[in-house]
MARDREN-804020 format. One line per field, with one value per residue (C-alpha): residue in three letters; chain; residue number from 1; x, y, z. Coordinates in nm, 2 decimals, always signed. Layout:
code = ala,...
unit = A,...
pos = NUM,...
c1 = X,...
c2 = Y,...
c3 = Z,...
***
This chain:
code = met,lys,lys,pro,ser,ser,pro,ile,phe,ile,leu,gly,leu,cys,val,ile,leu,trp,ser,tyr,asn,ser,ser,cys,ala,asp,ala,tyr,ile,gly,met,asn,trp,gly,arg,leu,ser,ser,gln,arg,leu,ile,pro,ser,met,val,val,asp,leu,leu,leu,gln,asn,asp,ile,lys,ser,val,arg,ile,phe,ser,gln,ser,asp,asn,val,leu,glu,ala,phe,tyr,asn,ser,asp,ile,thr,val,thr,phe,gly,ile,ala,asn,thr,leu,leu,asp,asn,tyr,leu,asn,met,ser,thr,ile,gln,trp,trp,ile,asp,asn,lys,ile,val,lys,tyr,gln,asn,lys,met,lys,phe,gly,tyr,ala,thr,ile,gly,thr,asn,pro,leu,ser,pro,thr,tyr,asn,glu,ile,met,tyr,leu,ser,ala,leu,pro,val,leu,lys,asn,met,gln,arg,gln,leu,asn,ile,asn,ser,met,ser,his,ile,lys,ala,thr,thr,pro,his,tyr,ala,asp,val,leu,thr,leu,thr,asn,thr,ser,lys,pro,ser,glu,val,asp,phe,arg,ser,asp,ile,lys,glu,gln,met,val,glu,tyr,val,arg,phe,leu,arg,asp,asn,asp,ala,pro,phe,met,phe,ser,leu,phe,pro,ile,arg,phe,val,asn,glu,asn,ser,leu,asp,leu,glu,phe,ala,tyr,val,asp,asn,lys,ser,asn,tyr,thr,val,ile,asp,thr,asn,ala,thr,tyr,arg,asn,ala,phe,glu,leu,leu,tyr,asp,ser,leu,his,trp,ala,leu,asp,lys,ala,gly,ala,gly,gly,val,lys,ile,ile,ile,gly,ala,ile,gly,trp,pro,thr,asp,ser,tyr,pro,gly,ala,asn,val,thr,asn,ala,glu,arg,phe,tyr,lys,ser,phe,leu,thr,tyr,ile,ala,ser,gly,arg,gly,thr,pro,met,arg,pro,asn,gln,lys,ile,asp,val,phe,leu,his,ser,leu,ser,asp,glu,asn,arg,ile,glu,pro,gln,leu,gly,gly,phe,gln,arg,his,trp,gly,ile,tyr,lys,phe,asn,gly,glu,pro,lys,tyr,lys,ile,asp,val,ser,gly,lys,gly,glu,asp,val,tyr,pro,ser,val,ala,lys,gly,val,ile,arg,met,pro,ser,arg,trp,cys,val,phe,asn,glu,asn,leu,asp,asp,pro,arg,leu,val,glu,ser,met,arg,thr,met,ala,cys,asn,ala,ser,asp,cys,ser,ser,met,glu,pro,gly,gly,ser,cys,ser,asn,leu,pro,tyr,glu,lys,lys,ile,ser,tyr,ala,phe,asn,arg,tyr,phe,gln,thr,thr,gly,gln,ala,ser,glu,leu,ser,asp,glu,lys,cys,asp,met,gly,gly,leu,gly,lys,val,val,ser,val,asn,pro,ser,val,gly,thr,cys,asp,phe,pro,val,glu,ile,leu,ser,ala,glu,lys,ala,ile,glu,gly,glu,thr,phe,gly,thr,ala,asp,asn,gly,gly,glu,arg,val,cys,gly,trp,val,ser,ala,thr,thr,gly,leu,leu,ala,leu,ile,leu,leu,leu,met,ile,ile
unit = A,A,A,A,A,A,A,A,A,A,A,A,A,A,A,A,A,A,A,A,A,A,A,A,A,A,A,A,A,A,A,A,A,A,A,A,A,A,A,A,A,A,A,A,A,A,A,A,A,A,A,A,A,A,A,A,A,A,A,A,A,A,A,A,A,A,A,A,A,A,A,A,A,A,A,A,A,A,A,A,A,A,A,A,A,A,A,A,A,A,A,A,A,A,A,A,A,A,A,A,A,A,A,A,A,A,A,A,A,A,A,A,A,A,A,A,A,A,A,A,A,A,A,A,A,A,A,A,A,A,A,A,A,A,A,A,A,A,A,A,A,A,A,A,A,A,A,A,A,A,A,A,A,A,A,A,A,A,A,A,A,A,A,A,A,A,A,A,A,A,A,A,A,A,A,A,A,A,A,A,A,A,A,A,A,A,A,A,A,A,A,A,A,A,A,A,A,A,A,A,A,A,A,A,A,A,A,A,A,A,A,A,A,A,A,A,A,A,A,A,A,A,A,A,A,A,A,A,A,A,A,A,A,A,A,A,A,A,A,A,A,A,A,A,A,A,A,A,A,A,A,A,A,A,A,A,A,A,A,A,A,A,A,A,A,A,A,A,A,A,A,A,A,A,A,A,A,A,A,A,A,A,A,A,A,A,A,A,A,A,A,A,A,A,A,A,A,A,A,A,A,A,A,A,A,A,A,A,A,A,A,A,A,A,A,A,A,A,A,A,A,A,A,A,A,A,A,A,A,A,A,A,A,A,A,A,A,A,A,A,A,A,A,A,A,A,A,A,A,A,A,A,A,A,A,A,A,A,A,A,A,A,A,A,A,A,A,A,A,A,A,A,A,A,A,A,A,A,A,A,A,A,A,A,A,A,A,A,A,A,A,A,A,A,A,A,A,A,A,A,A,A,A,A,A,A,A,A,A,A,A,A,A,A,A,A,A,A,A,A,A,A,A,A,A,A,A,A,A,A,A,A,A,A,A,A,A,A,A,A,A,A,A,A,A,A,A,A,A,A,A,A,A,A,A,A,A,A,A,A,A,A,A,A,A,A,A,A,A,A,A,A,A,A,A,A,A,A,A,A,A,A,A,A,A,A,A,A,A,A,A,A,A,A,A,A,A,A,A,A
pos = 1,2,3,4,5,6,7,8,9,10,11,12,13,14,15,16,17,18,19,20,21,22,23,24,25,26,27,28,29,30,31,32,33,34,35,36,37,38,39,40,41,42,43,44,45,46,47,48,49,50,51,52,53,54,55,56,57,58,59,60,61,62,63,64,65,66,67,68,69,70,71,72,73,74,75,76,77,78,79,80,81,82,83,84,85,86,87,88,89,90,91,92,93,94,95,96,97,98,99,100,101,102,103,104,105,106,107,108,109,110,111,112,113,114,115,116,117,118,119,120,121,122,123,124,125,126,127,128,129,130,131,132,133,134,135,136,137,138,139,140,141,142,143,144,145,146,147,148,149,150,151,152,153,154,155,156,157,158,159,160,161,162,163,164,165,166,167,168,169,170,171,172,173,174,175,176,177,178,179,180,181,182,183,184,185,186,187,188,189,190,191,192,193,194,195,196,197,198,199,200,201,202,203,204,205,206,207,208,209,210,211,212,213,214,215,216,217,218,219,220,221,222,223,224,225,226,227,228,229,230,231,232,233,234,235,236,237,238,239,240,241,242,243,244,245,246,247,248,249,250,251,252,253,254,255,256,257,258,259,260,261,262,263,264,265,266,267,268,269,270,271,272,273,274,275,276,277,278,279,280,281,282,283,284,285,286,287,288,289,290,291,292,293,294,295,296,297,298,299,300,301,302,303,304,305,306,307,308,309,310,311,312,313,314,315,316,317,318,319,320,321,322,323,324,325,326,327,328,329,330,331,332,333,334,335,336,337,338,339,340,341,342,343,344,345,346,347,348,349,350,351,352,353,354,355,356,357,358,359,360,361,362,363,364,365,366,367,368,369,370,371,372,373,374,375,376,377,378,379,380,381,382,383,384,385,386,387,388,389,390,391,392,393,394,395,396,397,398,399,400,401,402,403,404,405,406,407,408,409,410,411,412,413,414,415,416,417,418,419,420,421,422,423,424,425,426,427,428,429,430,431,432,433,434,435,436,437,438,439,440,441,442,443,444,445,446,447,448,449,450,451,452,453,454,455,456,457,458,459,460,461,462,463,464,465,466,467,468,469,470,471,472,473,474,475,476,477,478,479,480,481,482,483,484,485,486,487,488,489,490,491,492,493,494,495,496,497,498,499,500
c1 = -1.72,-1.87,-2.24,-2.34,-2.40,-2.76,-2.92,-2.96,-2.59,-2.49,-2.71,-2.56,-2.21,-2.29,-2.42,-2.09,-1.87,-2.07,-1.94,-1.58,-1.64,-1.60,-1.96,-2.08,-2.25,-1.95,-1.65,-1.39,-1.10,-0.84,-0.48,-0.14,+0.07,+0.44,+0.68,+1.03,+1.11,+1.38,+1.12,+0.78,+0.44,+0.34,+0.06,-0.20,-0.14,-0.18,-0.50,-0.63,-0.53,-0.71,-1.02,-1.01,-1.01,-1.28,-1.06,-1.21,-0.97,-0.59,-0.32,-0.02,+0.33,+0.43,+0.24,+0.41,+0.19,+0.20,+0.08,-0.20,-0.31,-0.35,-0.64,-0.84,-1.21,-1.13,-1.37,-1.09,-1.05,-0.69,-0.52,-0.17,+0.03,+0.36,+0.67,+0.84,+1.16,+0.96,+0.75,+0.96,+0.91,+0.54,+0.53,+0.40,+0.06,+0.18,+0.37,+0.06,-0.15,+0.10,+0.06,-0.32,-0.31,-0.07,-0.19,-0.57,-0.71,-0.52,-0.69,-1.01,-1.25,-1.08,-1.03,-1.15,-0.96,-0.95,-0.73,-0.43,-0.16,+0.09,+0.41,+0.43,+0.49,+0.66,+0.68,+0.79,+1.13,+1.09,+1.12,+1.29,+1.62,+1.46,+1.11,+0.94,+0.77,+0.66,+0.39,+0.13,+0.17,+0.17,-0.14,-0.32,-0.21,-0.32,-0.67,-0.72,-0.61,-0.83,-1.12,-1.04,-1.04,-1.39,-1.24,-1.34,-1.46,-1.09,-0.95,-0.59,-0.45,-0.12,-0.04,+0.10,+0.25,+0.14,+0.46,+0.30,+0.12,+0.25,+0.22,+0.39,+0.33,+0.13,-0.07,-0.45,-0.61,-0.76,-0.41,-0.27,-0.20,+0.01,+0.38,+0.48,+0.75,+0.49,+0.18,+0.13,+0.17,-0.06,-0.34,-0.32,-0.32,-0.62,-0.83,-0.76,-0.89,-1.19,-1.27,-1.24,-1.42,-1.10,-0.99,-0.69,-0.48,-0.33,-0.06,-0.03,+0.12,+0.00,+0.29,+0.54,+0.35,+0.35,+0.71,+0.84,+0.65,+0.73,+0.36,+0.20,+0.20,-0.17,-0.25,-0.16,-0.47,-0.82,-0.98,-0.93,-0.75,-0.48,-0.46,-0.32,-0.59,-0.60,-0.89,-0.97,-1.28,-1.57,-1.37,-1.16,-0.90,-0.78,-0.62,-0.37,-0.58,-0.87,-0.63,-0.43,-0.73,-0.90,-0.58,-0.58,-0.95,-0.86,-0.58,-0.81,-1.07,-0.82,-0.72,-1.07,-1.12,-1.30,-1.53,-1.25,-1.28,-1.00,-0.90,-0.62,-0.36,-0.14,-0.19,-0.05,+0.16,+0.51,+0.60,+0.97,+1.27,+1.08,+0.96,+0.63,+0.65,+0.55,+0.28,+0.07,+0.05,-0.02,-0.31,-0.45,-0.42,-0.60,-0.87,-0.98,-0.90,-1.09,-1.39,-1.38,-1.36,-1.64,-1.87,-1.87,-1.88,-1.63,-1.42,-1.52,-1.48,-1.64,-1.89,-2.10,-1.88,-1.73,-1.36,-1.19,-0.85,-0.57,-0.39,-0.01,+0.06,-0.01,+0.34,+0.69,+0.93,+1.29,+1.43,+1.31,+1.60,+1.52,+1.62,+1.42,+1.50,+1.45,+1.09,+1.01,+1.06,+0.81,+0.48,+0.33,+0.02,+0.16,+0.50,+0.69,+0.55,+0.19,+0.12,-0.06,+0.14,-0.16,-0.54,-0.71,-1.06,-1.03,-1.41,-1.41,-1.65,-1.39,-1.40,-1.11,-0.98,-0.67,-0.69,-0.66,-0.33,-0.18,-0.24,+0.02,+0.33,+0.63,+0.88,+1.25,+1.38,+1.40,+1.76,+1.94,+2.29,+2.45,+2.79,+3.03,+3.15,+3.51,+3.63,+4.00,+3.98,+3.74,+3.79,+3.68,+3.38,+3.27,+3.35,+3.12,+2.85,+2.86,+2.85,+2.56,+2.36,+2.43,+2.30,+1.99,+1.79,+1.92,+1.68,+1.54,+1.87,+1.85,+1.78,+1.43,+1.41,+1.29,+1.65,+1.83,+1.90,+2.07,+2.42,+2.70,+2.74,+2.37,+2.37,+2.63,+2.42,+2.11,+2.30,+2.44,+2.10,+1.93,+2.19,+2.16,+1.78,+1.78,+2.02,+1.81,+1.99,+2.24,+2.22,+2.19,+2.56,+2.71,+2.68,+2.87,+2.62,+2.67,+3.05,+3.09,+3.47,+3.48,+3.26,+2.92,+2.75,+2.41,+2.18,+1.84,+1.73,+1.56,+1.79,+1.51,+1.52,+1.27,+1.12,+1.38,+1.26,+1.52,+1.31,+1.31,+1.20,+0.99,+1.05,+0.92,+0.86,+0.98,+1.30,+1.40,+1.63,+1.70,+1.44,+1.14,+1.09,+0.89,+0.76,+0.64,+0.36,+0.57,+0.89,+0.80,+1.12,+1.18,+1.39,+1.50,+1.35,+1.19,+1.06,+1.17,+0.95,+0.77,+1.06,+1.25,+0.97,+0.97,+1.34,+1.29,+1.03,+1.25,+1.53,+1.29,+1.18,+1.55,+1.62,+1.33
c2 = +15.32,+15.63,+15.64,+15.62,+15.95,+16.05,+15.97,+16.35,+16.41,+16.12,+16.25,+16.60,+16.46,+16.26,+16.58,+16.76,+16.47,+16.42,+16.75,+16.62,+16.26,+16.10,+16.03,+15.77,+15.60,+15.62,+15.52,+15.41,+15.17,+15.39,+15.33,+15.49,+15.54,+15.62,+15.65,+15.58,+15.31,+15.27,+15.16,+15.31,+15.27,+15.60,+15.80,+15.72,+15.35,+15.38,+15.58,+15.31,+15.04,+15.22,+15.25,+14.88,+14.79,+15.04,+15.24,+15.58,+15.74,+15.76,+15.92,+16.03,+16.14,+16.30,+16.61,+16.70,+16.83,+16.50,+16.31,+16.54,+16.57,+16.20,+16.22,+16.47,+16.36,+16.03,+16.06,+15.95,+16.17,+16.26,+16.34,+16.49,+16.76,+16.90,+16.69,+16.72,+16.88,+17.15,+17.25,+17.55,+17.70,+17.72,+17.91,+18.22,+18.27,+18.38,+18.06,+17.86,+18.06,+17.98,+17.61,+17.64,+17.83,+17.58,+17.25,+17.30,+17.61,+17.52,+17.18,+17.23,+17.21,+16.89,+16.66,+16.58,+16.67,+16.48,+16.60,+16.83,+16.64,+16.85,+16.65,+16.27,+16.13,+16.46,+16.37,+16.01,+15.90,+15.58,+15.73,+16.06,+16.17,+16.50,+16.62,+16.86,+17.09,+17.33,+17.09,+17.23,+17.60,+17.51,+17.30,+17.59,+17.83,+17.58,+17.53,+17.90,+17.98,+17.71,+17.86,+18.21,+18.06,+17.92,+17.57,+17.48,+17.14,+17.05,+16.95,+16.98,+16.70,+16.54,+16.17,+16.04,+15.70,+15.50,+15.59,+15.93,+15.72,+15.57,+15.21,+14.91,+14.54,+14.56,+14.87,+14.87,+15.12,+15.31,+15.36,+15.51,+15.88,+16.09,+16.08,+16.31,+16.49,+16.59,+16.60,+16.98,+16.99,+16.69,+16.83,+17.16,+16.97,+16.74,+17.03,+17.22,+16.92,+16.91,+17.28,+17.24,+16.91,+16.76,+16.40,+16.24,+16.05,+15.74,+15.52,+15.17,+14.84,+14.54,+14.32,+14.57,+14.62,+14.25,+14.19,+14.50,+14.40,+14.02,+13.93,+13.64,+13.70,+13.59,+13.91,+14.10,+13.96,+14.07,+13.72,+13.69,+13.35,+13.47,+13.33,+13.66,+13.90,+14.23,+14.29,+14.65,+14.74,+14.62,+14.55,+14.25,+14.28,+13.99,+14.18,+14.47,+14.69,+14.73,+14.78,+15.05,+15.22,+15.24,+15.34,+15.65,+15.71,+15.71,+15.96,+16.18,+16.17,+16.26,+16.56,+16.68,+16.57,+16.24,+16.31,+16.36,+16.12,+15.87,+15.76,+15.52,+15.69,+15.38,+15.01,+14.71,+14.40,+14.37,+14.06,+14.03,+14.10,+14.09,+13.82,+13.70,+13.91,+13.69,+13.67,+13.41,+13.62,+13.94,+13.78,+13.64,+13.98,+14.17,+13.92,+13.94,+14.31,+14.43,+14.22,+14.36,+14.72,+14.67,+14.53,+14.86,+14.70,+14.94,+14.88,+14.83,+15.21,+15.31,+15.04,+15.04,+15.31,+15.27,+15.34,+15.51,+15.34,+15.39,+15.07,+15.08,+15.05,+15.01,+14.88,+14.81,+15.10,+14.99,+15.35,+15.40,+15.43,+15.14,+15.30,+15.04,+14.75,+14.62,+14.54,+14.91,+14.84,+14.55,+14.70,+14.67,+14.48,+14.49,+14.41,+14.69,+14.56,+14.60,+14.23,+14.15,+13.95,+13.78,+13.76,+14.06,+14.19,+14.57,+14.60,+14.42,+14.15,+13.88,+13.72,+13.50,+13.70,+13.86,+14.24,+14.36,+14.36,+14.69,+14.75,+14.87,+14.75,+14.66,+14.43,+14.44,+14.14,+13.80,+13.83,+13.80,+13.89,+13.62,+13.55,+13.34,+13.18,+13.29,+13.31,+13.37,+13.72,+13.71,+14.08,+14.18,+13.96,+14.13,+14.47,+14.41,+14.26,+14.57,+14.81,+14.62,+14.62,+14.99,+15.08,+14.86,+14.67,+14.36,+14.37,+14.03,+13.88,+14.02,+13.78,+13.64,+13.76,+13.54,+13.52,+13.49,+13.12,+13.13,+12.98,+13.23,+13.22,+13.26,+13.56,+13.72,+13.64,+13.80,+14.12,+14.13,+14.08,+14.35,+14.60,+14.48,+14.53,+14.85,+15.01,+14.91,+14.59,+14.66,+14.74,+14.47,+14.51,+14.53,+14.35,+14.62,+14.66,+14.29,+14.30,+14.34,+14.35,+14.05,+13.84,+13.87,+13.70,+13.74,+13.43,+13.37,+13.10,+13.23,+13.17,+13.21,+12.94,+12.84,+13.15,+13.38,+13.56,+13.70,+13.98,+14.13,+14.49,+14.70,+14.97,+15.30,+15.64,+15.78,+15.74,+15.84,+16.14,+16.46,+16.73,+16.66,+16.59,+16.30,+16.18,+15.84,+15.72,+15.49,+15.67,+16.03,+16.12,+16.29,+16.18,+16.37,+16.21,+16.33,+16.24,+16.22,+16.31,+16.05,+16.07,+15.83,+15.58,+15.61,+15.54,+15.25,+15.10,+15.15,+14.96,+14.68,+14.65,+14.64,+14.36,+14.14
c3 = +6.43,+6.28,+6.20,+5.84,+5.66,+5.61,+5.26,+5.20,+5.27,+5.04,+4.76,+4.80,+4.79,+4.47,+4.31,+4.39,+4.28,+3.96,+3.83,+3.80,+3.69,+4.03,+4.14,+4.38,+4.09,+3.86,+4.07,+3.82,+3.76,+3.59,+3.48,+3.54,+3.23,+3.25,+2.96,+3.11,+2.85,+2.59,+2.33,+2.38,+2.23,+2.07,+2.24,+1.98,+2.03,+2.40,+2.38,+2.14,+2.38,+2.67,+2.46,+2.36,+2.72,+2.80,+3.04,+3.07,+3.33,+3.31,+3.52,+3.30,+3.39,+3.07,+2.96,+2.63,+2.35,+2.15,+2.46,+2.54,+2.18,+2.16,+2.40,+2.18,+2.17,+2.33,+2.61,+2.85,+3.16,+3.21,+3.54,+3.55,+3.73,+3.85,+3.94,+4.28,+4.15,+3.97,+4.27,+4.38,+4.04,+4.10,+4.43,+4.26,+4.11,+3.77,+3.71,+3.82,+3.58,+3.30,+3.38,+3.37,+3.05,+2.87,+3.02,+3.07,+2.89,+2.57,+2.56,+2.76,+2.45,+2.32,+2.62,+2.97,+3.28,+3.61,+3.89,+3.90,+4.10,+4.29,+4.34,+4.39,+4.74,+4.84,+5.21,+5.16,+5.31,+5.13,+4.79,+4.84,+4.99,+5.08,+5.15,+4.91,+5.16,+4.89,+4.78,+5.02,+4.92,+4.55,+4.60,+4.77,+4.49,+4.22,+4.36,+4.42,+4.07,+3.93,+4.11,+3.98,+3.63,+3.68,+3.70,+4.05,+3.92,+3.87,+4.21,+4.31,+4.52,+4.61,+4.58,+4.91,+4.98,+5.28,+5.47,+5.57,+5.83,+6.15,+6.03,+6.18,+6.16,+6.49,+6.41,+6.44,+6.21,+6.50,+6.64,+6.32,+6.27,+6.04,+6.12,+6.39,+6.18,+5.92,+6.14,+6.12,+5.74,+5.69,+5.91,+5.72,+5.39,+5.46,+5.60,+5.28,+5.09,+5.31,+5.25,+4.88,+4.83,+4.70,+4.75,+4.92,+4.66,+4.83,+4.68,+4.84,+4.74,+4.95,+4.84,+4.97,+5.30,+5.38,+5.28,+5.47,+5.78,+5.76,+5.72,+5.55,+5.17,+5.17,+5.36,+5.04,+4.86,+4.92,+4.89,+5.27,+5.28,+5.51,+5.86,+5.98,+6.11,+6.29,+6.52,+6.59,+6.80,+6.58,+6.27,+6.16,+5.89,+5.69,+5.40,+5.37,+5.14,+5.39,+5.68,+5.50,+5.36,+5.70,+5.87,+5.65,+5.73,+6.10,+6.05,+5.84,+6.12,+6.38,+6.17,+6.15,+5.79,+5.82,+5.53,+5.27,+4.98,+4.94,+4.59,+4.52,+4.31,+4.25,+4.34,+4.16,+4.17,+4.01,+3.81,+3.87,+4.10,+4.43,+4.67,+4.55,+4.23,+3.93,+3.67,+3.85,+4.17,+3.98,+3.80,+4.13,+4.30,+4.03,+3.99,+4.35,+4.39,+4.09,+4.17,+4.52,+4.39,+4.15,+4.42,+4.60,+4.94,+5.08,+5.40,+5.76,+5.83,+5.50,+5.41,+5.09,+4.92,+4.58,+4.56,+4.27,+4.18,+3.93,+3.86,+3.85,+3.57,+3.20,+3.10,+3.22,+3.23,+3.20,+3.24,+3.59,+3.83,+4.08,+4.41,+4.60,+4.37,+4.01,+4.07,+4.01,+3.64,+3.64,+3.75,+3.40,+3.32,+2.97,+2.83,+2.66,+2.32,+2.41,+2.49,+2.82,+3.07,+3.23,+3.24,+3.39,+3.36,+3.42,+3.43,+3.76,+3.65,+3.72,+3.38,+3.29,+2.99,+2.86,+2.79,+2.43,+2.26,+2.13,+1.76,+1.51,+1.70,+1.48,+1.64,+1.56,+1.37,+1.55,+1.64,+1.97,+2.09,+2.31,+2.47,+2.26,+2.58,+2.54,+2.90,+2.82,+2.98,+3.28,+3.35,+3.00,+3.03,+3.35,+3.21,+2.91,+3.13,+3.36,+3.06,+2.90,+3.23,+3.30,+2.96,+2.96,+3.22,+3.39,+3.69,+3.61,+3.72,+4.07,+4.35,+4.32,+3.96,+3.67,+3.54,+3.87,+3.84,+3.50,+3.48,+3.45,+3.07,+3.02,+3.25,+3.03,+2.72,+2.89,+2.96,+2.61,+2.46,+2.67,+2.55,+2.19,+2.20,+2.39,+2.14,+1.84,+1.74,+1.45,+1.08,+0.82,+0.73,+1.08,+1.41,+1.59,+1.87,+1.95,+1.93,+2.30,+2.29,+2.06,+2.31,+2.14,+1.84,+1.68,+1.67,+1.51,+1.76,+2.07,+2.37,+2.63,+2.90,+3.17,+3.33,+3.17,+2.86,+2.62,+2.47,+2.12,+2.16,+1.93,+1.67,+1.80,+1.67,+2.00,+2.19,+2.54,+2.49,+2.66,+2.64,+2.87,+3.24,+3.35,+3.69,+3.79,+4.01,+4.21,+4.29,+4.29,+4.10,+3.77,+3.48,+3.17,+2.86,+2.55,+2.21,+1.85,+1.56,+1.35,+1.10,+1.33,+1.31,+0.93,+0.92,+1.15,+0.93,+0.62,+0.81,+0.89,+0.53,+0.42,+0.67,+0.57
***
């Protein structure tokens, strides 16, 4: 085990980190906010929600003007960057300078900036079909150009998923290193971070680690109730977080960058469509994890060090393409309508409280589209179900999901209703969005049953349309979405008033 750093070194490090809002004294619990949803809270609502919950640091994946402008004078530190598929466009310094001018200089007197993120999990075989090897040269260009612009306090970094490490279900942290196929690039990368006082942004999900390695689910919680342990020299590990965090520390140390700060770019617990993914387990995970983070006790390899974290994520995103499973759409602490799913104290004090509810949300009328149970043409029924699910989100019906045990007719109703809600229900005079080939009908009695919720979505001033590229913290991919002017929201409000 490494010797603790001297008090003089720690004091000097804190002075450096203070300059970009990541000091030893001010380690933060931040939030990831993605916008890949069919109905979305408008940016000003989200900023208000963050402020209500006293969240002072956020990582965003949409950087359109309306999103950035919502943070004006909010005192919230904003981290954002460049998506994987755009990295090749930023290999020259002039394009990097354009990004700095339009994303930082343009707003620098109106908002606070955290980190400039270059790609998302670009070397991850878990999330990507290809590796984005241009991430490292773009990162170097970004930091150098930031320095030239007298913005050296803004640090460029790249979020990496845990699969950049040689982790197995039998690994001891001291045995872990960077994967052999990317070892050269990772050593160069972490040494560049070291030389520029920049952090390593690490994304990890304990629930996935234990499931993929057939470990006890208890090992995913940090309350140390698991019977599974890993003993490594002088350290004993009884939870996945400390094991993964210290595994990265060992890999950094072997690369000659043992002093690089580790921040958690994404960590969370899904609530549906995955083994162990439910509201009860998510609440338990966060209660013990956030208390642990707030304690500042650190890990066996880095004791008594506060750890900066971004929780993943603020709300569910039903437009994420779930390459790994439907659970990718259910990371949210909040439902799509701004209601919290469970109790969570984001201050880390461990209080048994629900977070604040989003203000100003307008729900669509309490109407649901259900199957009329006409099974005369089974092929038509299946065709309509498939169409409805392809156009909306039926991930809750996947094995292990909250709606997976519904009888067949109810599953058809669930699919119809998701489509009906996603497409904005129907006008007062027509139920055409619930026609479903003559198989649907609109009801006013909530058809939810057991654990399966049939949602009514919200009216929004913004829709997911073509026009803007987004990236997400969890999958590293990009999707084409955009936003519509507030006129859409006004029309939606007029429609609501007509209906009621």
